[in-house]
LOMAR-473985 format. One record per residue (C-alpha): residue number from 0; x, y, z. Coordinates in steps of 0.001 Angstrom, whole numbers. Each point is the difference from the previous one (the first is absolute). Example, Ala and Ser with C-alpha at 12.3 -4.5 7.8 and 13.67 -1.06 7.14 Angstrom:
BEGIN
    i       c1       c2       c3
    0    12300    -4500     7800
    1     1370     3440     -660
//
This chain:
BEGIN
    i       c1       c2       c3
    0     9867    26585    10341
    1    -3071      466     2224
    2      916     1602     3340
    3     -959    -1758     3222
    4    -2230     2917     1066
    5    -1932     -205    -3290
    6     -494    -3754      414
    7    -1178      405     3590
    8    -2286     2844    -1072
    9    -1647    -2248    -2578
   10     -536    -2790     2556
   11    -1305     2472     2584
   12    -2562     1320    -2536
   13    -1948    -3278      271
   14     1302    -1244     3364
   15      503     2836     2513
   16      915    -2596     2647
   17     2953    -1310    -2000
   18     3180     -906     1887
   19     2107     2807    -1452
   20     3107     -998     1986
   21     -127    -3561    -1371
   22     -181     1162    -3628
   23     2741     2584      572
   24     2217    -2670     1600
   25     -610    -2422    -2888
   26      801     2732    -2529
   27     3291      781     1778
   28      865    -3710      320
   29     -594     -546    -3732
   30     2220     2991     -838
   31     2726    -1351     2284
   32     -136    -3586    -1314
   33      -92      989    -3688
   34     2671     2698      329
   35     2391     -152    -2951
   36    -2342    -2162    -2103
   37    -1341     1377    -3278
   38    -2643    -1050    -2526
   39      645     -559    -3721
   40    -1057     3603     -581
   41     2716     1275     2357
   42    -2484     1127     2683
   43      594     -990     3631
   44    -1481    -3473      489
   45    -2049     1103     2998
   46    -2177     2064    -2343
   47    -1587    -3307    -1127
   48    -1336    -1270     3373
   49    -1163     3545      803
   50    -1930      108    -3305
   51    -1539    -3420      747
   52    -1134     1286     3406
   53    -1542     3019    -1747
   54    -1975    -2275    -2386
   55    -1423    -1902     2981
   56     -742     3191     1920
   57    -2073     1180    -2969
   58    -2108    -3114      615
   59     -484     1085     3650
   60     1673    -3086     1465
   61      981     -607     3626
   62     3286      977     1670
   63     1407    -3551      -50
   64     -356     -188    -3793
   65     1592     3444     -504
   66     2941     -926     2253
   67      385    -3349    -1793
   68      210     1844    -3313
   69     2798     2204     1338
   70     1919    -3058     1239
   71     -956    -2563    -2654
   72     3517     -274    -1494
   73     2034      273     3222
   74      170    -3721      839
   75      844     -971    -3569
   76     2351     2799    -1103
   77     1632     1360     3169
   78     1780    -1237     3116
   79    -3225      202     1999
   80    -1505    -3333     1042
   81    -3392    -1236     1146
   82      972      201     3682
   83     1077     3646     -235
   84    -3182     1011    -1853
   85    -2159    -1917     2509
   86     1748     1569     3001
   87     -317     3533    -1370
   88    -3404     -115    -1734
   89    -1809    -3026     1431
   90     -650    -3548    -1206
   91    -3017     1001    -2111
   92     2120     2273    -2205
   93     2937    -2441        4
   94    -2257    -2850    -1178
   95    -1419     2182    -2758
   96     3483     1097    -1156
   97     1182    -3621       81
   98    -3044    -1038    -2049
   99      704     2646    -2659
  100     3663    -1109     -108
  101    -1004    -3616     -641
  102    -2410     1074    -2733
  103     2714     2080    -1661
  104     2221    -3086     -170
  105    -2645    -2030    -1856
  106      783     -273    -3710
  107    -3640       40    -1119
  108      796       60    -3700
  109     2068    -3205       80
  110     -860    -3402    -1480
  111    -3499    -1443      346
  112      913    -2378     2851
  113     1881     2657     1946
  114    -2721     2532     -719
  115    -2643    -2315     1435
  116     2052     -517     3143
  117      588     3731      327
  118    -3719      694     -397
  119     -539    -2341     2945
  120     2473     2075     2014
  121    -1696     3175    -1217
  122    -3358    -1185     1342
  123     1619    -1158     3253
  124     1437     3488      494
  125    -3386     1520     -808
  126    -1758    -2285     2471
  127     2234     1171     2864
  128     -552     3722     -570
  129    -1383     1494    -3184
  130     1803     3278      672
  131     3187    -1737    -1214
  132    -1524     -105    -3487
  133    -1178     3612      251
  134     3578     1132      697
  135     1329    -2230    -2791
  136    -2516     1400    -2495
  137      900     3581      960
  138     3692     -948     -322
  139     -605    -1359    -3501
  140    -2066     3058     -950
  141     2819     2414      885
  142     2581    -2206    -1743
  143    -2148       35    -3138
  144     -424     3776      218
  145     3805      353       -6
  146      819    -2948    -2289
  147     1651     2118    -2703
  148     3205      131     2051
  149      460    -3784     -329
  150     1747    -1913    -2780
  151    -2305     -831    -2958
  152      112    -3767      649
  153     -919      477     3658
  154    -2789     2408     -965
  155    -1570    -2693    -2180
  156      333    -2676     2700
  157    -1572     2222     2679
  158    -2755     1173    -2327
  159     -920    -3553    -1034
  160      -59    -1131     3639
  161    -2174     3012      857
  162    -2444     -717    -2829
  163     -231    -3733      742
  164      -81        1     3803
  165     -156     3277     1906
  166    -2622     1838    -2085
  167    -2482    -2931       68
  168      674     -454     3723
  169     -811     3675      642
  170    -3202     -433    -1993
  171     -915    -3167     1877
  172      404     1955     3239
  173    -2405     2654    -1281
  174     2667     2703     -465
  175    -1098      801    -3530
  176     1800     3355     -207
  177     3303    -1728      810
  178     -671    -2781    -2481
  179     -642     2526    -2773
  180     3120     2033      781
  181     2217    -3099      256
  182    -1357    -1294    -3314
  183      544     3331    -1707
  184     3550      370     1338
  185      838    -3538    -1134
  186    -1683      617    -3372
  187     2214     3083     -444
  188     3067    -2299      193
  189    -1290    -3098    -1798
  190    -1735     1689    -2933
  191      839     3721     -107
  192     -983      349    -3666
  193    -3537    -1300      602
  194     -454     2223     3053
  195     1232     3092    -1833
  196    -2306     -797    -2941
  197    -3071     -197     2258
  198      889     3294     1702
  199      424     1686    -3405
  200    -3400    -1297    -1109
  201    -1561     1304     3198
  202     1424     3456     -642
  203    -1277      -80    -3596
  204    -3452    -1094     1172
  205      -66     2813     2560
  206      853     2573    -2680
  207    -2696    -1329    -2310
  208    -2850     -364     2487
  209      940     2264     2898
  210     -154    -1000     3646
  211    -2515    -2858      -87
  212      555     -802     3672
  213     -979     3495     1117
  214    -3134       -5    -2174
  215    -1229    -3421     1173
  216      744      901     3637
  217    -2167     3121     -304
  218    -2780    -2034    -1667
  219       29    -2517     2867
  220      -44     2705     2663
  221    -2951     1618    -1749
  222    -1976    -3278      -18
  223      743     -623     3682
  224    -1059     3528      946
  225    -3280     -520    -1885
  226     -560    -3224     1979
  227      825     1779     3285
  228     3001    -2240      741
  229     3054     1444     1732
  230     3139    -1684    -1358
  231     3547      645    -1195
  232      826     -810    -3651
  233     3586     -724    -1064
  234     1121     -806    -3547
  235     3258    -1201    -1518
  236     1495    -1634    -3055
  237     1159    -3567      547
  238     3713     -733      334
  239     1999     -746    -3197
  240      633    -3622     1016
  241    -3683     -606      716
  242     -881     1323    -3464
  243     2755    -2014    -1688
  244    -1180    -3183     1747
  245    -3564      621    -1228
  246     1329      528    -3525
  247     1822    -3355      187
  248    -2940    -1876     1528
  249    -2583     1380    -2430
  250     2415       16    -2950
  251     -981     3497    -1072
  252     1757     3303     -599
  253     -129     3068     2234
  254    -2517     1764    -2243
  255    -2526    -2832      439
  256      475     -236     3776
  257    -2846     1793     1745
  258      102     -543     3772
  259     3244     1851      693
  260    -1541     2390     2536
  261     -982     -846     3562
  262    -2170     1939     2479
  263     -606     -408     3719
  264    -3042     1250     1846
  265      491      169     3775
  266    -3236      225     1981
  267    -1056      529     3626
  268    -1866    -3303      471
  269     -526    -3441    -1494
  270    -3562      940     -987
  271     1392     2967    -1958
  272     2224    -2402    -1972
  273    -3044    -1705    -1496
  274    -1713     3355     -501
  275     3029     1214    -1973
  276      -98    -3190    -2082
  277    -3638      678     -892
  278      701     3628     -910
  279     2908     -944    -2282
  280    -1930    -2795    -1733
  281    -2925     2338     -594
  282     2267     2521    -1701
  283     2349    -2362    -1930
  284     -470    -3414    -1533
  285     1567    -2834     2007
  286     2339    -2371    -1859
  287    -1314    -3596      378
  288     2175    -2384     1973
  289     2078     2774     1567
  290    -1785      306     3368
  291     1489    -1307     3271
  292    -1363      507     3496
  293     2895     -423     2452
  294    -2046     1666     2762
  295    -2388    -2923      409
  296     2793    -2469     -860
  297     3302     1500     1293
  298     3402    -1276    -1085
  299     1993    -1993     2559
  300     2400     2933      533
  301    -2877     2220     1178
  302     -574     1805    -3308
  303    -3540     1350     -435
  304    -1273     2027    -2932
  305    -2558      -24    -2788
  306     1520     -185    -3490
  307    -1923      876    -3135
  308      975     1035    -3531
  309    -2156     2443    -1962
  310      106     1663    -3403
  311      726     3656      707
  312      592     3021    -2239
  313      623     -775    -3685
  314     -548    -3693      676
  315     3117     -214     2157
  316     -172    -2843     2493
  317      914      978     3537
  318      316    -2158     3092
  319    -1627     1329     3167
  320      824    -1225     3522
  321    -2449      975     2752
  322      875     -333     3701
  323     -214     1703     3400
  324     2911     1859     1594
  325      785    -2941     2307
  326     -137    -2392    -2939
  327     2287     2350    -1927
  328     2577       -2     2819
  329      118    -3816     -123
  330      113       61    -3809
  331     3066     2259      178
  332     1794    -1741     2880
  333    -1280    -3572     -424
  334     1021    -2325     2817
  335     2245     2817     1306
  336    -3145     1835     1126
  337       46    -2219     3105
  338     2984     1990     1334
  339    -1030     3443    -1219
  340     -262     2810     2542
  341    -2297     2973       57
  342      126     2719     2672
  343     2414    -1931     2188
  344    -1922    -3276      230
  345     -193    -3101    -2149
  346    -2683      727    -2587
  347    -3087    -2074      752
  348     -978     -700    -3576
  349    -2735    -2665      -67
  350     1115    -1092    -3463
  351     3688     -529      833
  352      713    -3727     -203
  353     1705    -1844     2878
  354     3512     -767    -1387
  355      206    -3274     1913
  356    -3228    -1285    -1550
  357      974     1271    -3445
  358     3398    -1688      -69
  359    -1513    -3157     1490
  360    -2533     -225    -2828
  361     2775      637    -2533
  362     2384    -2657     1306
  363    -2216    -2812     1212
  364     -664    -1311    -3498
  365     3742     -251     -671
  366      851    -1990     3131
  367     -834    -3365    -1566
  368     2109      590    -3116
  369     3063    -2230      -91
  370     1005      486    -3604
  371     1904     3224     -734
  372    -1574      636    -3410
  373    -3491     -607     1392
  374      658     2365     2909
  375     1255     2718    -2325
  376    -3012     -501    -2272
  377    -2334      395     2973
  378     1798     3149     1211
  379     -111     1685    -3389
  380    -3648     -924     -567
  381     -866     1538     3360
  382     2091     3156     -481
  383     -932      844    -3561
  384    -3592    -1127     -449
  385    -3140     2100      260
  386    -2771    -1448     2112
  387    -3541    -1264     -443
  388    -2338     -443     2974
  389    -2420    -2931       72
  390    -2435    -1271     2622
  391     -581    -3375     1619
  392    -3634    -1138      349
  393      135     1305     3596
  394     1058     3480    -1175
  395     3693     -183      980
  396     2355     1860    -2350
  397     2804    -1860    -1785
  398     2724     2121    -1661
  399     1627    -1451    -3106
  400     2264     1290    -2791
  401    -1666     1082    -3226
  402     -539    -2992    -2285
  403     -593    -2429     2892
  404    -2265    -3035     -477
  405    -2274    -2065     2285
  406     3009    -2278      590
  407     1899     2979     1507
  408    -3086      920     2022
  409     -267    -3544     1425
  410     3666      -98     1042
  411     -244     3513     1455
  412    -2659    -1323     2415
  413     1926    -3164      994
  414     2384    -2465    -1651
  415    -2319    -2879      926
  416    -2911     1661    -1851
  417     2203      667    -3018
  418     1191    -3614     -181
  419    -3602    -1307      174
  420    -1474     2493    -2522
  421    -2086    -1532    -2810
  422    -1854     3092    -1202
  423    -1207     3508      816
  424    -3045     2242     -170
  425      417     3732     -690
  426    -3010     2120      924
  427    -2005    -3222      213
  428      942    -1254    -3486
  429     2197    -3061     -585
  430     3182     1092    -1839
  431     3162    -1730    -1274
  432     2989       64     2348
  433     1977     2131    -2476
  434    -2487     2912      242
  435     1666     3346      833
  436    -1602     1534     3082
  437    -1151     3629      105
  438     -445     2535     2781
  439    -3035     -519     2218
  440     -878    -3520    -1126
  441    -1212    -2613     2497
  442     1845    -3319     -360
  443    -1071    -3376     1391
  444     2528    -2851     -145
  445    -1391    -3501     -585
  446     2078    -2779     1607
  447     -101    -3796       26
  448     1648    -2663     2161
  449     2787    -1823    -1766
  450      667     2815    -2481
  451     3668      799     -621
  452     1652     2900    -1891
  453      420     -419    -3761
  454     3173      885    -1890
  455    -2040     2263    -2313
  456     -770     2217     3007
  457     3534     1393     -182
  458     -984     1694    -3269
  459    -3242     1320     1524
  460     1325     1340     3334
  461     1640     3435      143
  462      926      488     3681
  463     3278    -1233     1411
  464    -1808    -1616     2932
  465    -2268    -2087    -2243
  466     2802    -1050    -2362
  467     2238    -1034     2904
  468    -2770    -2026     1645
  469     -876    -1744    -3289
  470     3628     -868     -720
  471      452    -1301     3535
  472    -3124    -2166     -223
  473      941    -1383    -3423
  474     3493     -862     1212
  475    -1373    -1844     3008
  476    -2562    -1916    -2067
  477     2482    -1263    -2560
  478     3194      204     2034
  479      962    -3686      -93
  480     -675     -295    -3728
  481     1911     3201     -713
  482     2982    -1082     2117
  483      340    -3264    -1977
  484     -292     1843    -3300
  485     2406     2707     1154
  486     2607    -2577     1050
  487     -109    -1584    -3457
  488      294     3405    -1700
  489     2940      944     2221
  490     1741    -3343     -659
  491     -332      469    -3756
  492     1220     3618       72
  493     3029     -769     2173
  494      997    -3067    -2061
  495     -187     2129    -3141
  496     3046     1955     1255
  497     1798    -2984     1516
  498    -1097      511     3620
  499    -2244    -1869     2441
  500    -3038     1459     1761
  501     1120    -1230     3424
  502    -1807      949     3216
  503     2907     2306      845
  504     -192     1714    -3410
  505    -3749      538      375
  506      454     1318     3553
  507     2573     2466    -1378
  508    -2476     1082    -2695
  509    -2715      490     2642
  510     2337     2089     2145
  511     1133     2172    -2929
  512    -3589      502    -1154
  513    -1051      701     3613
  514    -2345    -2932      552
  515     -177    -1952     3239
  516      678    -3476    -1391
  517      795    -1987    -3131
  518    -3540    -1419     -216
  519    -1325     3542     -441
  520     2301      434    -3009
  521    -1164    -3320    -1479
  522    -3696      797      586
  523      332     3350    -1782
  524     2028    -1581    -2777
  525    -2707    -2636     -504
  526    -2773     2628       23
  527     1870     2119    -2597
  528      475     2917     2427
  529     3756     -511     -415
  530     1880    -1186    -3068
  531     2681    -2672       18
  532     2517     2549    -1292
  533     -725     2264     3012
  534      730    -2870     2400
  535     3117     -998    -1925
  536     1150     3612     -161
  537     -341      319     3791
  538     2646    -2730      466
  539     2113      213    -3161
  540     -587     3430    -1574
  541     2676     -512    -2632
  542    -1276    -3388    -1100
  543    -3600     1020     -670
  544     -727       77    -3762
  545       -3     3457    -1517
  546    -2592     1249    -2442
  547      164     2527    -2800
  548     2705     1433    -2184
  549     2983     1623     1713
  550       67     3803      -21
  551     2860     1445    -2067
  552     2553     2053     1933
  553     -534     3150    -2051
  554    -3691      155      988
  555      374    -1258     3567
  556     -541     3441     1589
  557    -3234     2002     -229
  558      -37     3790      326
  559     2642      970    -2555
  560     -588     2260    -2983
  561       54    -1691    -3404
  562     3449     1398     -766
  563     1551     -845     3390
  564     2231    -2983      699
  565      969    -1234     3443
  566     2758    -1781     1829
  567       70    -1503     3483
  568     2075     1872     2557
  569     3093    -2001      944
  570     -176     1173     3600
  571    -3262    -1794      822
  572     -730    -2164    -3084
  573    -3822       18      353
  574    -1951    -3091     -995
  575    -3494     -403    -1481
  576    -2465       -6     2867
  577     1886     2654     1984
  578    -1237     3580      280
  579     2064     2230    -2275
  580      543     3617     -982
  581     1869     1472    -2964
  582     2572     2817     -178
  583      375     1685    -3391
  584     3425      764    -1547
  585      806     2007    -3131
  586     1307    -2279    -2726
  587     -325    -3064     2195
  588    -3726     -537      394
  589    -1411    -1104     3339
  590     1814    -1801     2808
  591    -2363    -2186     2028
  592      546     -288     3768
  593    -1692    -2009     2717
  594    -2211     2340     2021
  595     2125     -544     3139
  596     3352      573    -1725
  597     2206     2315     2057
  598     1369     1581    -3190
  599    -3334     1749     -564
  600      770     2460     2787
  601     2381     1743    -2425
  602    -2999     1022    -2160
  603    -2450     1149     2696
  604      397     3641    -1044
  605     -647     -825    -3700
  606    -3630    -1232      -54
  607     -381      783    -3714
  608     2392    -2875     -796
  609    -2082    -2609     1854
  610    -2320    -2382    -1857
  611    -2652    -2201     1611
  612      625    -3451    -1529
  613    -1099    -3568      569
  614      810    -3373    -1476
  615    -2216    -1568    -2625
  616    -2229    -2688     1527
  617      667    -3491    -1324
  618     2870    -2444     -455
  619     3461     1474     -398
  620     3003    -1905    -1388
  621     2869     -902     2335
  622     2362     2739    -1258
  623      146     2389     2960
  624     3306     -324     1846
  625      261      324     3783
  626     3029     -498     2258
  627     -236    -2141     3148
  628     2524      241     2834
  629      297    -3614     1194
  630     2101    -1455     2813
  631      432    -3806     -198
  632     1894    -2649     1905
  633     3467     -893    -1311
  634     -630    -3684     -526
  635      107    -2428    -2904
  636    -3008      193    -2291
  637    -1670     2994     1700
  638      461     2398    -2912
  639    -1305    -2631    -2404
  640    -3105     -566     2104
  641     -659     3747      181
  642      307      328    -3775
  643    -2309    -3004     -488
  644    -2526     1558     2375
  645       85     3235    -2004
  646     -504    -1965    -3218
  647    -3003    -1835     1493
  648    -1605     3377      568
  649      381      663    -3750
  650     2524     2790      602
  651     3033      270    -2271
  652     3384      864     1577
  653     1634     2640    -2212
  654     3056      745     2172
  655     1617    -1136     3238
  656     2645     1982     1917
  657     1736    -1008     3241
  658      195     2939     2416
  659     1589    -1650     2991
  660     1501    -3422      754
  661      300    -1267     3579
  662     1070    -3417     1282
  663    -3617     -879      810
  664    -2102     2351    -2214
  665      -62     1495    -3465
  666    -1748     3284     -793
  667     -924      556    -3632
  668    -2111     2135    -2289
  669    -2304    -2086    -2173
  670    -1585     1832    -2923
  671    -3202    -1699    -1147
  672    -2512      752    -2734
  673    -3603      -17     1233
  674    -3544      632    -1197
  675    -1391     2037     2867
  676      138      918     3675
  677    -2065    -3046      952
  678     2630    -2320    -1478
  679     2694     1924     1886
  680    -1878     -440     3283
  681     -462    -3716     -674
  682     3669     -447     -864
  683     1236     1846     3089
  684    -2390    -1995     2206
  685     1280    -3267    -1463
  686     3650     1046      483
  687     -648     1171     3569
  688    -1534    -3400      796
  689     3113    -1864    -1236
  690     2052    -1168     3004
  691     3345      836    -1656
  692    -1018     3610     -758
  693      869     2254     2946
  694    -1442     3237    -1442
  695    -1599     1321    -3169
  696    -1096     3517     -859
  697     -619     2110    -3052
  698     3053     2027     -995
  699     -438     3638     -939
  700     2663     2440    -1083
  701      936     2803     2438
  702    -1825     3279     -590
  703     3133     1948     -959
  704      961    -2488    -2657
  705    -3509       44    -1437
  706     -130     3795      -78
  707     3346      297    -1779
  708    -1126    -2408    -2719
  709    -3304     1825     -586
  710     1097     3637      215
//
């Protein structure tokens, strides 16, 4: 573990005016609060927050961020509370620690609807203080660096979440080095064979052709010296994940992939950047279509650099990035450069973006999104897409994702202009609205009074903002017609299963699908944005018609070897739809447990017996037994009504055992055969709503009993 003096020494190296006493106090407080806690690896838990603080200190961040890193788990995992942290370290630190705690509690890899809502919370946390995200990213980076100590199933979950959310977020913030490391660490878990194969091919290539990087670096330095340009040249091979992604995108093998080397030229001035570009293009042939000037058109996170790709030695393509030292600092730190210190004062880097303006530009386009799927679509488009920069006729710059059309351009200027768009001119020439815009083009939007958005625009638009505005306008234009059509569709669907589409039923569907009112459900149903089965399923999930052939029990679980059989653990009786893990047994095959089963603790020291499993997607037959602990009123007909209610939910009662009989209540175990976890949830909700049912919960066997059966 890093000693407090070493941490303070690192901070003092870039900030001699650091509050040493504050950092020392935070270090001691973290040690005190986490005393007795250990990580999966067996190390003292406090080594983790100290390592996170070290990551942030390497980025030359301010004292408040370093202290927050040291304390970031105290409110969540120890007896310390917000008030104690605020009293001892100030409200600024306490607010930051509280923000990191709330972020940690977000399950970002959950279902689409929950994920959209959690992205909203993520952006809210970012808008209050972006340093919360910096601490969270450093926290995730250290967890990924030490992920091998975790269970295999948790490694996969964390790696997938890192690849889908945290790595793109780091890239969007301009922290490219962190994005690359997070991607590579996640790649190591998710596809270790592919990563190892790429590394082996690199080593073979190096043996065959020698150190290409060193040779090209010397060639570049020689050309710059001839041109009288003073600059630093750095070369490197691209990360395994970056190479693998290129292989997938271009559908070609490693041997045919050429641009696997990257070089950076760091100059003294902006003028030198363009001089370097000229010198390199004079010496090597530029690859068409691979030139980007982010100095004249910076990215929204402050990134500035010239990118070009040239054919170097032996025809090898190499990417060259050219930038000044100040541009390089922002390229390394991204939005975090705003807080960076140098020589005891906040670094006055003219290229560092204002975090408040950056997060405002990122979130403003999502504010109008009401639909969860649309919001999530907009977030992912914004986080993952590369940019193109186009001009208005007045010379203003409009930033759009690659592949954007004049429709996206019009809505980026103003929703009113987008709605009234009838055509566009690109560089003075009239073009179709589906034209893909390119960097540097001038776009003029042609509008007309009385024009309204067309449904075909949804296929043309690529930005979340444009799609949301078009959908909203189309709904408003045809709302009444769609509501009438939707009501008829709902009536037909409900009658098909013997129910009525009453106002109350539709209000319940709206609430479950998270819409404000029943008319919104009907309008979307009439416009084909929702299906009748989705609406029906929101009210009566077990009555909605099922599609497809049922999945046989013997092939219900994915992740087993061809010669392995499985059985469900009797302690937890997992159902399709629940997260599961397998434990191998000699002569018995694999026993499948729910991921939260307490019995699994008995196998924590035997990781080689664990298998990462999941249920086959699709329709399962109702053959999976589960026990329910039900307490009902002791009155005539109650048991019959409960059994009828279970039958209505298409669940078969396989056994019924009375546990306790009282003058006013019966307690019994009801064993039912179900299809999946969703049916279980629906059944328990229906039973809990019955007035004669006092309590209902899922019954699981005690841990000791389960362990004795499985040993």
